[in-house]
VOPAGU-2260 file (C-alpha; in pm, 1 decimal, decimal comma):
REM VOPAGU-2260
SITE   aa  ch    i         X         Y         Z
SITE  MET   A    0    8998,6   10452,9    9794,7
SITE  ARG   A    1    8994,8   10083,9    9878,0
SITE  SER   A    2    8762,6    9825,8    9728,8
SITE  ARG   A    3    8588,3    9569,1    9946,6
SITE  ALA   A    4    8612,4    9316,9    9665,6
SITE  LEU   A    5    8983,7    9291,8    9740,7
SITE  GLY   A    6    8877,8    9125,4   10066,4
SITE  PHE   A    7    8857,5    8807,8    9859,4
SITE  PHE   A    8    9116,7    8843,4    9584,5
SITE  LEU   A    9    9423,5    8998,9    9746,9
SITE  PRO   A   10    9443,6    8779,6   10061,0
SITE  LEU   A   11    9405,1    8467,1    9848,4
SITE  PHE   A   12    9663,0    8586,7    9594,9
SITE  LEU   A   13    9928,8    8685,6    9847,8
SITE  LEU   A   14    9879,8    8389,5   10079,8
SITE  LEU   A   15    9918,4    8148,6    9788,9
SITE  CYS   A   16   10245,1    8325,8    9704,7
SITE  SER   A   17   10374,1    8290,1   10059,3
SITE  LEU   A   18   10267,2    7931,5   10135,8
SITE  SER   A   19   10454,7    7786,4    9844,7
SITE  LEU   A   20   10580,2    7445,8    9957,7
SITE  GLN   A   21   10451,2    7172,8   10184,3
SITE  ALA   A   22   10578,0    6907,1   10420,6
SITE  ALA   A   23   10601,1    6527,6   10399,4
SITE  GLU   A   24   10279,0    6471,9   10596,9
SITE  LYS   A   25    9989,9    6708,3   10657,0
SITE  PRO   A   26    9623,6    6681,5   10759,2
SITE  GLU   A   27    9379,4    6585,9   10485,8
SITE  TRP   A   28    9191,3    6909,7   10547,9
SITE  GLU   A   29    9235,4    7224,5   10756,0
SITE  LEU   A   30    8996,3    7505,9   10845,1
SITE  GLY   A   31    9091,5    7838,6   10995,1
SITE  TRP   A   32    9090,9    8214,9   10981,0
SITE  GLY   A   33    9368,0    8454,2   10889,1
SITE  TYR   A   34    9466,2    8816,9   10868,7
SITE  LEU   A   35    9676,8    8971,0   10596,5
SITE  HIS   A   36    9859,5    9297,6   10535,8
SITE  GLY   A   37    9974,7    9342,2   10179,3
SITE  ILE   A   38   10019,3    9559,4    9872,5
SITE  ALA   A   39   10013,3    9487,1    9499,3
SITE  PRO   A   40   10013,8    9713,6    9191,2
SITE  HIS   A   41    9704,6    9726,6    8971,9
SITE  TYR   A   42    9934,1    9572,6    8708,7
SITE  THR   A   43   10311,1    9559,7    8670,5
SITE  GLY   A   44   10420,5    9899,7    8541,5
SITE  SER   A   45   10153,8   10095,0    8729,7
SITE  ASN   A   46   10233,6   10319,2    9026,7
SITE  GLU   A   47    9875,7   10275,8    9154,5
SITE  TYR   A   48    9852,2   10010,2    9427,4
SITE  TYR   A   49    9596,2    9811,4    9618,5
SITE  TYR   A   50    9683,2    9837,7    9989,0
SITE  PHE   A   51    9509,3    9582,9   10202,9
SITE  ASP   A   52    9448,5    9487,7   10566,3
SITE  ASN   A   53    9174,1    9233,9   10610,4
SITE  PRO   A   54    9072,5    8898,7   10763,4
SITE  PHE   A   55    9005,4    8605,1   10531,8
SITE  PRO   A   56    8892,2    8240,2   10556,4
SITE  TYR   A   57    9152,4    7961,7   10532,1
SITE  PHE   A   58    9058,8    7619,6   10390,0
SITE  ILE   A   59    9283,1    7341,5   10259,7
SITE  PHE   A   60    9191,4    6997,9   10122,7
SITE  ARG   A   61    9466,2    6753,0   10024,9
SITE  GLN   A   62    9504,8    6415,5    9864,0
SITE  GLU   A   63    9826,8    6255,2    9744,6
SITE  GLU   A   64    9751,8    6346,1    9382,3
SITE  PHE   A   65    9580,8    6685,0    9421,6
SITE  GLU   A   66    9532,5    6984,0    9652,3
SITE  ILE   A   67    9267,8    7252,2    9683,7
SITE  GLY   A   68    9349,3    7582,7    9848,7
SITE  GLU   A   69    9729,1    7570,8    9876,2
SITE  ASN   A   70    9976,0    7649,8    9595,2
SITE  GLY   A   71    9686,2    7782,7    9388,6
SITE  SER   A   72    9537,6    7427,9    9376,6
SITE  ARG   A   73    9685,1    7155,3    9159,1
SITE  VAL   A   74    9635,0    6802,0    9023,3
SITE  TYR   A   75    9945,4    6590,8    8959,7
SITE  LEU   A   76    9985,8    6424,5    8621,3
SITE  TYR   A   77   10332,5    6279,2    8683,2
SITE  ARG   A   78   10570,4    6252,2    8979,6
SITE  GLY   A   79   10903,3    6075,9    8971,8
SITE  ASN   A   80   11283,9    6112,6    8970,3
SITE  GLY   A   81   11265,1    6473,3    9081,6
SITE  LEU   A   82   11023,6    6575,8    8802,6
SITE  GLU   A   83   10663,0    6676,2    8869,7
SITE  VAL   A   84   10402,1    6775,0    8610,8
SITE  ASP   A   85   10070,9    6914,4    8728,8
SITE  VAL   A   86    9763,9    7107,7    8625,9
SITE  THR   A   87    9757,3    7418,9    8842,1
SITE  LEU   A   88    9524,8    7712,2    8906,4
SITE  GLY   A   89    9618,5    8071,7    8976,9
SITE  GLY   A   90    9466,3    8415,0    8940,4
SITE  ARG   A   91    9509,4    8784,0    8863,8
SITE  LEU   A   92    9343,9    9074,9    9040,3
SITE  PRO   A   93    9076,4    9281,5    8862,4
SITE  ILE   A   94    9151,6    9638,2    8757,7
SITE  TRP   A   95    8873,5    9889,9    8823,8
SITE  THR   A   96    8893,2   10216,8    8630,6
SITE  GLN   A   97    8792,8   10578,0    8684,1
SITE  GLY   A   98    8569,9   10775,3    8452,0
SITE  ARG   A   99    8711,3   10923,2    8133,2
SITE  ASP   A  100    8701,6   11280,0    8269,0
SITE  ALA   A  101    8848,3   11203,9    8614,2
SITE  GLU   A  102    9102,6   11458,4    8736,3
SITE  ALA   A  103    9461,8   11348,4    8777,1
SITE  PRO   A  104    9549,8   11283,7    9144,2
SITE  GLU   A  105    9863,3   11434,9    9290,1
SITE  GLY   A  106   10180,1   11239,8    9208,1
SITE  ILE   A  107   10014,2   11021,6    8944,2
SITE  ASP   A  108   10298,7   11067,7    8692,0
SITE  ASP   A  109   10578,6   11013,6    8944,1
SITE  PRO   A  110   10733,4   10667,9    8883,6
SITE  ASP   A  111   10876,5   10666,7    9236,6
SITE  GLN   A  112   10534,8   10703,4    9402,7
SITE  ARG   A  113   10315,5   10416,0    9522,2
SITE  LEU   A  114    9964,3   10557,1    9527,4
SITE  ASP   A  115    9685,7   10394,8    9730,8
SITE  ARG   A  116    9410,9   10371,3    9469,5
SITE  GLY   A  117    9101,1   10153,5    9436,8
SITE  ARG   A  118    9046,3   10258,4    9073,2
SITE  SER   A  119    9303,0   10318,9    8802,7
SITE  TRP   A  120    9344,0   10672,7    8667,9
SITE  HIS   A  121    9594,5   10562,4    8403,7
SITE  ARG   A  122    9321,8   10338,3    8257,6
SITE  ARG   A  123    9044,2   10599,3    8302,9
SITE  GLY   A  124    8756,4   10547,9    8062,1
SITE  MET   A  125    8876,0   10200,7    7963,2
SITE  ASP   A  126    8670,5    9890,7    8031,8
SITE  LYS   A  127    8724,2    9719,9    8366,3
SITE  THR   A  128    8969,6    9431,9    8341,5
SITE  PRO   A  129    8800,4    9143,3    8525,2
SITE  ALA   A  130    8963,6    8911,2    8773,4
SITE  ALA   A  131    9116,5    8622,7    8581,2
SITE  LEU   A  132    9134,0    8252,0    8653,8
SITE  LEU   A  133    9465,1    8113,0    8526,6
SITE  VAL   A  134    9450,1    7746,2    8427,9
SITE  GLY   A  135    9796,7    7611,0    8371,1
SITE  LEU   A  136   10023,3    7320,2    8297,1
SITE  ARG   A  137   10343,0    7324,8    8505,1
SITE  ALA   A  138   10663,4    7121,9    8507,0
SITE  THR   A  139   10889,2    7138,7    8813,3
SITE  TYR   A  140   11224,8    6969,7    8855,8
SITE  HIS   A  141   11384,6    6930,8    9199,6
SITE  LEU   A  142   11762,9    6909,1    9198,8
SITE  GLY   A  143   11829,8    6764,0    9542,6
SITE  GLU   A  144   11669,6    6893,5    9861,2
SITE  HIS   A  145   11693,6    7267,6    9810,9
SITE  LEU   A  146   11708,6    7372,8    9444,6
SITE  TYR   A  147   11418,9    7356,5    9195,6
SITE  PHE   A  148   11330,5    7483,2    8847,6
SITE  THR   A  149   10978,6    7538,7    8718,0
SITE  ALA   A  150   10805,1    7640,6    8395,4
SITE  PRO   A  151   10425,9    7691,7    8410,5
SITE  ILE   A  152   10212,8    7814,6    8118,7
SITE  TYR   A  153    9866,3    7958,3    8188,3
SITE  GLN   A  154    9548,1    8024,7    7994,6
SITE  GLY   A  155    9358,4    8322,5    8136,8
SITE  VAL   A  156    8976,4    8320,4    8164,0
SITE  GLY   A  157    8786,1    8625,5    8286,6
SITE  PHE   A  158    8555,2    8599,8    8589,6
SITE  ILE   A  159    8252,1    8752,6    8417,3
SITE  ARG   A  160    7946,6    8604,5    8245,8
SITE  SER   A  161    8099,6    8572,4    7899,9
SITE  LEU   A  162    8421,1    8407,1    8033,7
SITE  PRO   A  163    8645,4    8596,6    7790,2
SITE  ASN   A  164    8975,3    8458,6    7666,3
SITE  MET   A  165    9238,6    8677,6    7836,5
SITE  GLY   A  166    9536,5    8523,1    7661,8
SITE  ILE   A  167    9826,8    8298,6    7751,8
SITE  THR   A  168   10112,2    8378,7    7987,8
SITE  GLY   A  169   10412,6    8171,1    8085,7
SITE  LEU   A  170   10691,8    8176,0    8341,9
SITE  ILE   A  171   11033,5    8019,1    8358,9
SITE  GLY   A  172   11253,2    8026,5    8665,9
SITE  GLY   A  173   11344,8    7854,3    8987,3
SITE  GLY   A  174   11437,1    7896,1    9348,7
SITE  ILE   A  175   11632,2    7782,3    9652,0
SITE  ASP   A  176   11454,6    7665,1    9966,7
SITE  PHE   A  177   11675,3    7688,0   10275,3
SITE  PHE   A  178   11470,3    7409,5   10438,7
SITE  GLU   A  179   11474,7    7049,5   10318,1
SITE  ARG   A  180   11178,7    6916,3   10122,3
SITE  LYS   A  181   11052,3    6712,9   10417,2
SITE  SER   A  182   11040,9    7020,2   10642,3
SITE  SER   A  183   10713,4    7182,1   10746,7
SITE  HIS   A  184   10873,6    7522,1   10693,7
SITE  SER   A  185   11001,1    7699,5   10384,1
SITE  LEU   A  186   11220,4    8001,2   10317,1
SITE  ILE   A  187   11266,6    8054,0    9944,9
SITE  ILE   A  188   11457,4    8292,6    9722,7
SITE  ASP   A  189   11333,9    8273,2    9363,2
SITE  TYR   A  190   11361,7    8430,2    9020,3
SITE  TYR   A  191   11119,4    8420,2    8724,3
SITE  ARG   A  192   11087,8    8560,0    8374,3
SITE  SER   A  193   10734,2    8628,7    8256,1
SITE  TYR   A  194   10606,5    8619,1    7896,8
SITE  GLY   A  195   10268,0    8681,4    7736,7
SITE  ASP   A  196   10107,2    8620,9    7399,4
SITE  ARG   A  197    9963,0    8912,5    7200,0
SITE  ARG   A  198    9613,8    8881,7    7351,9
SITE  PHE   A  199    9739,5    8867,8    7710,6
SITE  ASN   A  200    9974,0    9162,9    7665,4
SITE  GLN   A  201    9707,4    9364,4    7483,0
SITE  THR   A  202    9459,5    9302,2    7768,5
SITE  TYR   A  203    9685,3    9470,0    8024,7
SITE  TYR   A  204    9901,6    9707,2    7817,8
SITE  GLY   A  205    9717,1    9782,1    7493,9
SITE  VAL   A  206    9523,4   10100,4    7416,1
SITE  SER   A  207    9250,8   10070,7    7150,7
SITE  ARG   A  208    9139,2   10350,3    6921,1
SITE  LYS   A  209    8834,1   10428,4    7135,7
SITE  ASP   A  210    9051,1   10464,7    7447,3
SITE  VAL   A  211    9291,5   10723,3    7307,2
SITE  LEU   A  212    9323,1   11041,1    7517,0
SITE  PRO   A  213    9571,9   11330,5    7521,2
SITE  GLY   A  214    9892,9   11174,4    7654,2
SITE  ARG   A  215    9756,5   10819,7    7599,9
SITE  GLU   A  216    9811,6   10726,2    7237,9
SITE  ARG   A  217    9698,7   10408,5    7067,8
SITE  TYR   A  218    9919,6   10108,9    7143,1
SITE  GLN   A  219    9904,1    9759,6    6996,9
SITE  ALA   A  220   10088,2    9525,1    7230,9
SITE  LYS   A  221   10292,3    9243,5    7083,6
SITE  SER   A  222   10376,3    8906,3    7229,2
SITE  GLY   A  223   10696,2    8873,3    7426,9
SITE  PHE   A  224   10880,5    8933,5    7751,0
SITE  ILE   A  225   10685,6    9115,4    8026,3
SITE  HIS   A  226   10906,9    9134,9    8334,9
SITE  ASP   A  227   11168,5    8977,9    8559,8
SITE  SER   A  228   11065,2    8891,3    8915,2
SITE  TYR   A  229   11297,8    8854,1    9214,9
SITE  GLY   A  230   11144,1    8745,4    9543,2
SITE  ILE   A  231   11163,9    8590,8    9884,5
SITE  SER   A  232   10882,9    8398,8   10051,2
SITE  GLY   A  233   10836,4    8175,2   10350,6
SITE  SER   A  234   10587,6    7982,4   10558,4
SITE  PHE   A  235   10645,2    7881,8   10917,8
SITE  TYR   A  236   10426,8    7643,8   11117,8
SITE  LEU   A  237   10420,2    7760,1   11478,9
SITE  GLY   A  238   10284,1    7470,4   11681,8
SITE  ASP   A  239    9965,1    7290,8   11579,4
SITE  HIS   A  240    9749,0    7595,4   11509,4
SITE  TRP   A  241    9946,4    7894,7   11384,0
SITE  ILE   A  242   10102,3    7969,5   11042,6
SITE  LEU   A  243   10310,9    8273,6   10958,9
SITE  GLY   A  244   10344,3    8350,3   10587,3
SITE  LEU   A  245   10543,8    8621,1   10416,4
SITE  SER   A  246   10627,4    8724,4   10062,9
SITE  TRP   A  247   10814,2    9006,9    9895,1
SITE  ALA   A  248   10890,0    9043,7    9525,4
SITE  VAL   A  249   11005,2    9313,0    9286,2
SITE  GLU   A  250   10900,6    9295,9    8920,5
SITE  ARG   A  251   11127,6    9481,0    8676,4
SITE  MET   A  252   11021,0    9594,5    8329,4
SITE  ASP   A  253   11338,7    9773,5    8222,5
SITE  LYS   A  254   11396,8    9511,8    7948,4
SITE  SER   A  255   11029,1    9451,1    7872,1
SITE  ALA   A  256   10885,8    9431,6    7519,8
SITE  LEU   A  257   10600,1    9649,8    7651,1
SITE  ASN   A  258   10792,7    9952,2    7777,3
SITE  ALA   A  259   10649,3   10172,6    7502,0
SITE  SER   A  260   10293,6   10129,4    7630,7
SITE  PRO   A  261   10148,8   10456,5    7767,5
SITE  LEU   A  262   10011,0   10249,4    8056,3
SITE  VAL   A  263   10364,0   10172,6    8181,9
SITE  VAL   A  264   10453,2   10447,3    8431,5
SITE  THR   A  265   10732,8   10278,6    8623,8
SITE  GLU   A  266   10975,7    9999,5    8545,8
SITE  ARG   A  267   10945,0    9847,8    8894,7
SITE  GLY   A  268   10649,9    9701,1    9079,4
SITE  TYR   A  269   10635,2    9549,3    9428,0
SITE  VAL   A  270   10418,8    9274,8    9576,4
SITE  GLN   A  271   10435,8    9232,6    9953,0
SITE  GLY   A  272   10237,7    9029,8   10201,4
SITE  LEU   A  273   10244,2    8924,0   10565,3
SITE  ALA   A  274    9980,5    8675,1   10678,0
SITE  VAL   A  275    9896,8    8513,5   11011,8
SITE  VAL   A  276    9662,3    8214,0   11010,5
SITE  TYR   A  277    9495,5    8037,2   11302,5
SITE  LYS   A  278    9379,3    7682,1   11226,3
SITE  PHE   A  279    9094,9    7586,7   11459,1
SITE  LEU   A  280    9001,1    7255,0   11294,3
SITE  ALA   A  281    9212,0    6991,9   11118,3
SITE  SER   A  282    9162,9    6632,3   11008,4
SITE  GLU   A  283    9328,2    6360,1   11214,5
SITE  LYS   A  284    9392,1    6171,8   10891,2
SITE  LYS   A  285    9733,8    6253,8   10744,1
SITE  VAL   A  286    9825,4    6269,9   10376,1
SITE  ARG   A  287   10182,1    6220,6   10254,9
SITE  ILE   A  288   10276,1    6520,3   10044,5
SITE  ARG   A  289   10610,9    6592,6    9881,5
SITE  LYS   A  290   10713,2    6955,6    9838,7
């Protein structure tokens, strides 16, 4: 079963992953329409996946010190000598759940399966985990034209009326872009390590007393390492109107502090996306942007 709500979240999430760097000069704003094919697990460690094929709107607004719509949106606090510090926005997909008495689908306990599921059976009877806005502070250091290191830390806020605190998560890693920083294109190989505080890890991997079921014991998640991520992504500007974006990443939990959680079914998760965007309007005014 596929959820229509993913028509907003998954295209935005995967396109932001694939369009990761930008050129020296770009239009102040761009408007277009895109189409995306992609998959993403409900959460790393689940073998239940959102599979998606859907059109989505494309809008970018840029100034020299901030961007809206690309790279998850960001406002620069400092730029100089290869170092950039910015406030950045990101997001996490919601996790819908099945009822407490839902029957187990075929292959649900097979860690090698990737099941097309709109609602999580592993989290059956548990409260829905809302989509989260991640508000972060990020430092990035560019070593020459191709190599960079980055370390963002994010505060999660749930997209529901009470705006719950969903904890703090952080990444540390870097990548190599085969194109120079002034290029309109990018082709990046990257690696990240992901960490969460106790609240963040409990939100996605904890099992409270009320949620205990046969085969799903109580689990109090602790703070610590979540997963390693290895990926490749790229964006290619084809003429004045077309953009091709791609991303592929594997997230490995074999050394995770959360492996004992009954919600972890597999030690590997995959995020994949292929997007095609057609820009039908763009500003004639150019803004100088460094990658």
